[in-house]
C-alpha positions as CSV (number, residue, x, y, z in Angstrom):
1,X,167.5,-18.0,36.6
2,X,163.7,-18.0,36.3
3,X,161.3,-18.3,39.1
4,X,159.6,-21.6,39.0
5,X,156.4,-22.5,40.9
6,X,156.5,-26.1,42.3
7,X,155.7,-28.3,39.5
8,X,152.5,-30.4,39.7
9,X,154.2,-33.4,38.1
10,X,157.7,-33.1,39.4
11,X,158.7,-33.9,43.0
12,X,161.6,-31.9,44.4
13,X,163.8,-33.0,47.3
14,X,165.5,-30.7,49.8
15,X,169.2,-31.4,49.7
16,X,170.9,-28.6,51.8
17,X,170.8,-25.0,52.8
18,X,173.2,-22.1,52.0
19,X,174.7,-21.1,55.2
20,X,177.0,-18.0,54.1
21,X,179.3,-16.9,51.5
22,X,182.8,-18.6,51.0
23,X,185.6,-16.3,49.8
24,X,185.2,-13.3,47.6
25,X,184.2,-14.9,44.2
26,X,180.6,-16.0,45.0
27,X,181.3,-19.4,46.3
28,X,178.6,-20.7,48.9
29,X,179.0,-22.7,52.0
30,X,176.2,-25.2,52.2
31,X,175.1,-27.5,55.0
32,X,174.2,-30.7,53.2
33,X,171.0,-32.7,54.2
34,X,172.2,-35.7,52.4
35,X,173.9,-38.8,53.5
36,X,176.5,-38.4,50.7
37,X,177.4,-34.7,50.4
38,X,179.7,-35.7,47.4
39,X,176.6,-36.2,45.4
40,X,176.4,-32.4,45.2
41,X,178.9,-32.5,42.4
42,X,176.6,-34.7,40.2
43,X,173.9,-32.0,40.2
44,X,173.9,-29.4,37.6
45,X,170.3,-28.1,38.1
46,X,169.7,-26.7,41.6
47,X,166.7,-24.8,42.7
48,X,167.0,-22.3,45.6
49,X,164.0,-21.2,47.5
50,X,163.4,-18.9,50.6
51,X,159.9,-20.2,51.1
52,X,160.2,-23.9,51.8
53,X,160.2,-24.8,48.2
54,X,157.0,-23.1,47.1
55,X,158.8,-20.8,44.7
56,X,162.2,-21.9,43.4
57,X,164.7,-20.2,41.2
58,X,166.9,-22.4,38.9
59,X,170.6,-22.1,39.2
60,X,173.4,-24.0,37.4
61,X,176.1,-25.5,39.5
62,X,179.6,-25.3,37.9
63,X,181.6,-26.9,40.9
64,X,180.9,-28.5,44.3
65,X,183.6,-29.7,46.8
66,X,183.1,-31.5,50.1
67,X,185.0,-29.6,52.9
68,X,184.5,-31.4,56.3
69,X,180.9,-31.3,57.1
70,X,180.0,-28.8,54.4
71,X,179.9,-28.3,50.7
72,X,181.6,-25.4,49.0
73,X,179.4,-24.7,45.9
74,X,179.9,-22.5,42.8
75,X,176.9,-21.3,40.8
76,X,177.0,-20.0,37.3
77,X,174.8,-17.1,38.4
78,X,176.7,-16.1,41.5
79,X,180.0,-14.6,40.9
80,X,180.4,-12.0,43.7
81,X,180.5,-12.0,47.5
82,X,177.5,-9.6,47.6
83,X,175.3,-12.0,45.5
84,X,176.5,-14.9,47.8
85,X,175.4,-13.0,50.8
86,X,171.9,-12.5,49.2
87,X,171.6,-16.3,48.9
88,X,172.5,-17.1,52.6
89,X,169.6,-18.9,54.2
90,X,168.2,-20.3,50.9
91,X,167.2,-23.9,50.6
92,X,168.7,-26.0,47.9
93,X,166.3,-28.4,46.1
94,X,166.7,-30.9,43.1
95,X,164.2,-32.7,41.1
96,X,163.8,-36.2,42.4
97,X,164.5,-37.4,38.8
98,X,168.1,-36.1,39.2
99,X,168.8,-38.2,42.3
100,X,171.2,-41.0,41.9
101,X,169.5,-44.5,41.5
102,X,169.2,-46.4,44.8
103,X,170.3,-50.0,45.5
104,X,168.3,-53.1,46.8
105,X,166.9,-52.4,50.3
106,X,167.7,-48.8,50.1
107,X,165.1,-45.8,49.9
108,X,165.0,-42.1,49.9
109,X,163.6,-40.5,53.1
110,X,161.3,-38.2,51.1
111,X,159.4,-41.2,49.8
112,X,158.2,-42.0,53.4
113,X,156.1,-38.9,53.5
114,X,152.3,-39.6,53.4
115,X,152.8,-43.3,54.2
116,X,150.8,-44.9,57.1
117,X,153.1,-45.9,60.0
118,X,152.6,-48.9,62.3
119,X,154.4,-51.0,64.7
120,X,155.7,-54.5,64.0
121,X,152.8,-55.7,66.2
122,X,150.4,-54.1,63.7
123,X,149.4,-51.0,65.9
124,X,148.7,-47.9,63.9
125,X,151.0,-44.9,64.7
126,X,149.7,-42.4,62.2
127,X,150.8,-40.7,59.0
128,X,154.4,-39.9,58.2
129,X,154.2,-36.1,57.9
130,X,157.7,-34.9,57.4
131,X,161.3,-35.7,58.0
132,X,163.3,-33.4,60.3
133,X,166.9,-33.3,59.2
134,X,169.6,-32.0,61.4
135,X,173.3,-32.5,61.8
136,X,172.8,-35.0,64.4
137,X,169.9,-37.4,63.5
138,X,167.1,-37.4,61.1
139,X,163.7,-38.0,62.6
140,X,160.3,-39.2,61.2
141,X,157.5,-36.9,62.2
142,X,154.4,-39.2,62.6
143,X,151.1,-37.7,63.4
144,X,147.7,-39.3,64.4
145,X,145.2,-36.7,65.3
146,X,146.7,-34.7,68.1
147,X,149.4,-37.3,68.8
148,X,152.8,-36.8,67.4
149,X,155.8,-39.2,67.4
150,X,159.4,-38.5,66.7
151,X,161.2,-41.7,65.6
152,X,164.9,-41.5,64.6
153,X,165.7,-42.7,61.3
154,X,167.8,-45.9,62.1
155,X,168.0,-48.7,59.6
156,X,167.2,-51.4,62.1
157,X,163.8,-49.8,63.0
158,X,162.5,-50.3,59.5
159,X,160.9,-53.8,59.0
160,X,159.1,-53.1,55.7
161,X,158.3,-50.3,53.4
162,X,155.7,-50.6,50.7
163,X,153.7,-48.1,48.6
164,X,151.3,-47.3,51.5
165,X,152.9,-48.2,54.8
166,X,156.0,-48.3,56.9
167,X,156.3,-51.0,59.5
168,X,158.6,-50.0,62.3
169,X,160.3,-52.1,65.1
170,X,161.3,-49.7,67.7
171,X,162.8,-50.1,71.2
172,X,160.4,-50.4,74.1
173,X,159.5,-46.9,75.5
174,X,160.9,-45.0,72.4
175,X,157.3,-43.9,71.3
176,X,156.4,-42.8,74.9
177,X,159.4,-40.6,75.3
178,X,159.4,-39.1,71.8
179,X,155.6,-38.3,71.7
């Protein structure tokens, strides 16, 4: 478990947060930020961070099980409840190279960050600055100077996505109420 500065060539993706210990043997209860929490079982290398991913410590996952809306996670380096309590609140990151392959017409939300957003009519909205993940609805945070738009991540809103831009077709009034 060494501390790793964020690599210049490696992209990391936030996949969840440790909420609290589970049981007495060091298991962790995790709130997943992924569409498919079952994917936790495929990741062996997990990086935990208390500072939004700036510094990450490598842990080895030995077991992950979906339990309702949470994941119960076991790490090789965490074998006591006391250690599990110390990890509560830590963000869980994986290298993007470890993510499962995506199908045609699918994309990972993190790939939208930095792209220019515009409406289907060609009006520029700004730059996708972040993705807000919650238990309810993921939101794109789009900024243009002092203007900020929060756009729900709904498949039907995405017309095209290319290397530089995202074209959105949102219902009338949505941009005004979410700005």
